C-alpha positions, 0 to 999 in steps of 0.5 A: 574616457572610461565608459560607465560600464567599463567604469562599474566593472572595474570598481567591482573588480577592485572588491572582488577575491583574488581568484575572482580577478584570475581571468583579468590578471591572465589577459593582462599577464598575456597582453604584456608578454609575460610567459606563465605557467597554464593552470594543472600543467606539470610546470605549475604543479612543480613551480606551485609545489612548497620546499615545506609540504605543510605550507601549501598555497594556492597561487592565483597566477604564475609568471615565469619571467625570463627578463627584467621586462617580464618581471615589470609587466607582471608587477604592473599587472598585479598593481592594476588589479589590486593582488599581491604579488611575491618573488620566488627565487628558490623555493626554499622558504621555511614559511612558503612565503615565496608562495605569498605565505597564503592563497591568492597571490601572483607568483614570480618564478624566478628560477629560468633567470639564473645567469651568472657573469664574473667580470675577472678585471674587477671581481664583480659578479653579476647574478640573475635574482632566480640563480640558486647557490650551487650554480653560483658558486660553480659558475664563479669557480669556473670562470675565474676561481672566485666566491663569495660567502653564503649558505651551503645548500645547493638548491637554495635561491640567492635572492631570498638568501642574500636579501634577508642574510645570508649566514653559512660556514664561512660567515665568521671568516667571510661574513654574510652573503649580503655583505658582499653585495655592492649593487642590485637592479629592483623592480619596484611596486610601480613596475619602475626599474631602479639600480641601488647602491651606496650611491644610488637610492641608498636608502632602498640599497639599505633595505635590500640588505635585510628586508629585501622581499618587502621593498622589491624584486631584485633581477640582478645582484652585483657581488664582489668576490674573493679568490678562493683559498687553495686549501680549507679544511672541514670537520666533525667533531662528537661531544658526549654529554650524557648528563645535564650537568655535563651539558652545561659545563659543555655549553659553558666551554662552547661559549667561551671559545665562541667569544674568542674563536679565531677568524679563520675558523667557523663552527656550529653545535648540532644537537640532535637526539641521538648525537652532538656534533661540533662541526664547521669549516676552516680556511687553512690545513689540518695541523691549522685546524688542530691547533685552533680548535685545541682549547675547546677539544680539551674542555669538551673532550670532543673526538674528530670523526672527520678532519678533511682538507679539501679545495673550494669545491670539495668543501662546497659539496660536502656541506651540500649534503650529497646534492649535486652542486650545479643546481637549476630548473627543474628542482623538486626538493621537499620536507614536511616540518615547523621551525623557529630561530633565535638569536642570543649572546652568551646565556647565564647560568639559569638560562643554560640550566633551562635549555639543558633541562628542557633538552633532556627532560622532554625534547629527547622524548620527541622521537620525530627527526629534530634538531638544534642548530647553534652557529657561532655568529658573532665574537670577537673575531667574527666578520659578521660583527665588523660592519656597523650594526646600523649599516645594513638593515640586518639588524642582529650582527651583534648576537653570539649565537644564532640558532636553528630549531627544526623538527620534521617528519619523514612522511604524513602529515606534522602532528598539531601537538608537534608546535609546542615542542619547538616553541617551548625550546625557545621559550625556555630560552627567552623567558629570562631575557630581556625583549630587546636582547634577543632576535630571530632570523627571517630566513629561519622563519617561525611561521605561526608568529603574527605579523607585529610579533614577526617584524620586531623579532626580525628587524628590532630596532631597524623596524621603523625605518623599514616602514618608512622606507616600505611606505615610499616604494611600496605604500600600497603593500603589493609585495606583501606576505604574512611576515614581511614589513608593512607601510608605516 
């Protein structure tokens, strides 16, 4: 039986702030055999450093698990002491959600858990939850010349990426990263380990594929893979829309083309203050690319700057922005920025005019390093739209376009006056669209949204089911962050 003094101490600890629980949490983690970073060490500084330097939060402790048992122990300690816990898979979260999105969380830095094992007889890859995309791609290629569809940045963690969608330059042809997931091993808030798939814990499996960070910590993914093509062609074509009228007509052509774009073609429109590019990846050779894009080139007067045939690793390196492909620990890349996102279908004349008017009259006055990335997400031939819209908790399969709005400074502090640039870009599109006819992408979050707005924007019609599942598997909201799923 608990002695009265010990009971009183526990009662006081329950109402204490997370940092007042630091010593007790440290003792618990140590007793459970969970490796940790010592406060103030170089490892602590590296693991606590956000990708987005604008959003710097202080953890109460950093666990550095190398096994699923370590993850179990860390979560058990957090739940016991009433401390929120978050998995940091790659550390690329635009909102620093891997650091809790606020001070005082227990962070599980997973990037030491990065094993990748391919079974060539089945094509199934077992990928630990802290592996980075470039490492995963390198291992799958080296072990069997296989791959699956995912994003481009080599340093992004497969965990956060695949748990919330996983869009990339192969997605129009091959779908989202989560579409290649066939199973996952998850540590729940009660510290139990479960496997989930279509036949094991199917509701959890549904939630993991779109909102995974709110319902557990994935220690291992199982992905089906495909044999990578021998020849692909990556490309960049410049469009020169010098006036608003030219831009509106060009965007109309882009929208018409996106609706019917061939399945083998992947494309995005990249808008900056200095240039506008059409860029992407074609599953085939240069001649096939030229035939596929000919209708759009004719209507936009696009001029190719690059048409490069290559193998699977060549295109990965091209889109990786010059970083070495096989990324692991340590990883130390950072920017200072504000971001937001949007999904829409084709815009009407008024919406196109409003978007272009803001772009030319106001956005061009912003001399920071901003861009709008407009991905051709859906359309008749897109692999993203092929699954049933409700087959996973990813809520926005039916939209034609996915936008990333990104505004950064090369050094110093992001100005308080800068938030309006992105917010107005978004609102100039959405103000004339019914609320249920647009959404946002959690992997391109707007950290300035309140939690209720964020949940609705990110998960739309799937939110009620997700909140019910959250209540079932994490009723006390152990895996909390400021824009995550709240229990029903």
